[in-house]
Backbone bond lengths (Angstrom), bond angles and torsions (degrees), N, CA, C in turn:
res aa  C-N    CA-C-N  psi(-1)  N-CA   C-N-CA  omega(-1)  CA-C   N-CA-C  phi
1 M - - - 1.445 - - 1.549 107.86 -
2 I 1.321 115.14 135.17 1.433 120.77 -176.89 1.627 106.12 -123.51
3 P 1.338 116.67 113.03 1.439 117.44 175.51 1.576 110.18 -68.45
4 H 1.318 116.75 137.22 1.440 122.70 -179.76 1.523 112.64 -55.77
5 I 1.272 117.62 -45.77 1.461 121.96 -174.39 1.564 113.66 -66.75
6 T 1.377 116.63 -11.36 1.412 117.64 -179.68 1.531 114.73 -98.20
7 V 1.345 116.68 2.80 1.455 121.57 -179.28 1.492 112.05 -127.95
8 K 1.291 118.06 139.64 1.489 120.96 -178.57 1.527 108.04 -78.07
9 T 1.333 114.59 154.78 1.476 122.33 -178.43 1.552 111.75 -52.24
10 K 1.312 114.60 -48.19 1.475 119.21 -178.44 1.551 110.57 -59.31
11 D 1.293 116.55 -47.94 1.470 121.74 178.27 1.489 114.14 -62.77
12 L 1.378 115.26 -36.73 1.451 121.34 175.94 1.507 113.48 -61.74
13 H 1.340 114.37 -44.76 1.465 117.66 177.34 1.540 114.28 -65.74
14 A 1.319 113.22 -32.82 1.480 118.15 177.41 1.563 109.56 -67.03
15 L 1.340 115.46 -42.33 1.510 119.57 179.70 1.534 111.08 -62.91
16 I 1.347 114.63 -39.49 1.510 119.02 179.97 1.508 109.32 -65.34
17 R 1.364 117.08 -47.80 1.457 119.25 177.70 1.490 116.29 -60.52
18 A 1.331 115.84 -33.76 1.425 122.18 179.36 1.570 111.95 -76.75
19 G 1.273 115.53 -11.69 1.497 119.74 -176.77 1.498 117.54 83.76
20 S 1.355 113.76 11.48 1.458 117.25 -179.64 1.555 112.06 -79.60
21 I 1.287 115.28 -16.17 1.460 121.92 177.25 1.565 106.37 -126.32
22 R 1.344 114.32 125.01 1.465 120.13 -176.51 1.524 110.43 -123.46
23 V 1.307 119.18 -28.92 1.475 122.00 179.97 1.540 109.71 -134.06
24 G 1.317 115.86 158.87 1.431 122.02 175.90 1.515 109.76 -122.75
25 G 1.308 115.03 162.91 1.494 119.11 -177.77 1.494 113.14 -148.93
26 N 1.303 112.97 167.39 1.500 120.40 173.73 1.486 108.96 -105.17
27 R 1.298 116.82 114.45 1.508 122.57 -175.06 1.534 110.87 -61.26
28 R 1.307 119.24 -37.39 1.436 122.04 -175.22 1.563 111.02 -78.25
29 L 1.281 117.38 -39.81 1.430 120.33 -178.66 1.481 117.40 -91.03
30 K 1.370 115.99 -9.95 1.420 125.45 -179.65 1.522 113.16 55.63
31 I 1.368 111.90 48.51 1.497 121.67 175.97 1.487 109.86 -119.35
32 Y 1.328 117.56 141.12 1.434 120.52 174.08 1.495 111.65 -124.42
33 G 1.371 117.60 158.40 1.431 123.12 -177.56 1.498 112.03 -163.39
34 T 1.306 114.88 -175.85 1.462 121.44 178.98 1.528 110.13 -69.92
35 L 1.367 116.54 159.81 1.411 121.22 -177.80 1.566 108.42 -74.55
36 H 1.357 119.05 -10.95 1.473 119.80 -179.74 1.473 113.07 -102.35
37 C 1.325 120.01 7.29 1.485 125.32 -175.60 1.563 107.57 -67.21
38 T 1.332 113.57 130.77 1.462 117.23 176.87 1.530 112.14 -64.73
39 S 1.307 119.34 -32.46 1.446 121.88 179.41 1.503 107.33 -70.33
40 G 1.240 121.76 -38.34 1.453 123.38 178.91 1.520 113.17 -68.00
41 K 1.308 115.39 -35.92 1.487 118.56 179.50 1.542 111.20 -69.90
42 R 1.293 118.01 -21.11 1.485 118.87 -179.60 1.560 112.27 -85.77
43 M 1.264 119.06 -15.10 1.483 118.60 -173.38 1.566 111.14 -72.76
44 K 1.244 114.96 157.86 1.479 122.07 178.74 1.537 109.14 -69.25
45 P 1.302 116.57 141.04 1.453 119.87 -178.00 1.552 111.97 -62.98
46 E 1.282 117.73 -29.62 1.500 117.29 176.36 1.511 113.31 -67.81
47 N 1.338 118.13 -16.77 1.467 119.87 178.24 1.527 112.65 -99.17
48 R 1.323 116.27 -10.67 1.443 123.41 -174.48 1.527 113.37 -81.82
49 V 1.271 117.41 133.48 1.508 121.78 174.56 1.486 108.10 -133.48
50 F 1.313 115.24 161.72 1.499 121.39 -175.52 1.530 107.17 -127.69
51 F 1.382 113.23 145.59 1.455 117.48 178.90 1.550 108.82 -131.09
52 E 1.330 112.39 156.20 1.469 118.83 -178.35 1.546 110.04 -75.88
53 S 1.353 116.27 -26.81 1.527 118.43 -176.39 1.533 105.17 -156.79
54 E 1.362 111.01 162.51 1.447 120.33 172.56 1.538 112.01 -60.10
55 E 1.341 114.58 -35.73 1.493 120.69 -179.43 1.553 110.89 -60.83
56 E 1.370 113.89 -38.55 1.463 118.60 -179.35 1.570 109.37 -66.93
57 A 1.353 114.54 -43.49 1.474 118.22 179.23 1.532 111.17 -62.84
58 V 1.334 118.01 -47.33 1.457 121.04 177.61 1.536 111.81 -60.47
59 G 1.293 115.93 -40.71 1.476 122.47 -179.29 1.540 110.46 -62.93
60 L 1.341 116.60 -27.96 1.504 119.56 177.87 1.517 111.54 -93.25
61 G 1.315 118.30 9.79 1.456 120.78 176.64 1.487 118.78 90.12
62 Y 1.296 117.78 13.24 1.491 123.29 179.50 1.478 110.24 -84.27
63 R 1.339 120.13 154.16 1.439 125.18 178.11 1.501 107.87 -116.75
64 P 1.377 118.42 155.25 1.467 120.67 -179.24 1.572 112.69 -67.75
65 C 1.320 115.34 151.80 1.436 121.58 176.54 1.536 109.23 -72.28
66 G 1.329 116.02 140.55 1.456 121.21 -179.01 1.559 111.50 -80.58
67 H 1.321 117.23 -15.40 1.437 120.33 178.54 1.519 115.59 -86.23
68 C 1.317 115.49 -55.42 1.459 119.76 -174.06 1.560 113.01 -95.36
69 M 1.324 116.91 -12.54 1.496 120.34 -179.04 1.508 109.82 -129.35
70 R 1.304 115.58 54.75 1.470 121.91 -174.71 1.490 114.86 -54.17
71 E 1.326 118.31 -47.52 1.497 122.19 -178.16 1.559 108.53 -63.12
72 Q 1.333 118.50 -49.27 1.427 120.53 179.71 1.549 111.09 -61.76
73 Y 1.333 115.97 -35.76 1.473 121.14 -179.64 1.511 107.96 -63.75
74 K 1.350 117.03 -45.29 1.457 121.33 -175.39 1.523 108.24 -63.15
75 V 1.307 116.98 -43.35 1.523 118.12 178.82 1.527 109.06 -63.62
76 W 1.345 118.40 -43.47 1.432 120.90 179.02 1.588 111.73 -60.75
77 R 1.347 113.04 -42.28 1.445 118.87 -177.46 1.515 110.66 -65.18
78 S 1.360 117.65 -38.10 1.439 120.83 -178.47 1.555 111.39 -67.73
79 R 1.314 116.81 -25.31 1.436 120.67 179.49 1.546 114.21 -81.67
80 N 1.372 114.71 -21.24 1.459 119.85 -175.20 1.451 113.25 -112.80
């Protein structure tokens, strides 16, 4: 997990291009989603974190976003 406030914009873009970052999340709400999610783009940088994979996010206790990851969210919801 990489907190947004600890990485410079230039370095962040390089990590995304390199494939080291694939999903983003909200640290306070424990929600993860795609990097293109409109909900994720509106959150405060101090709450934003990045993950290498969905598995990493789930392993840290995050749940899928109901907007950009509807199918994964439905599966998660049915289990909880």
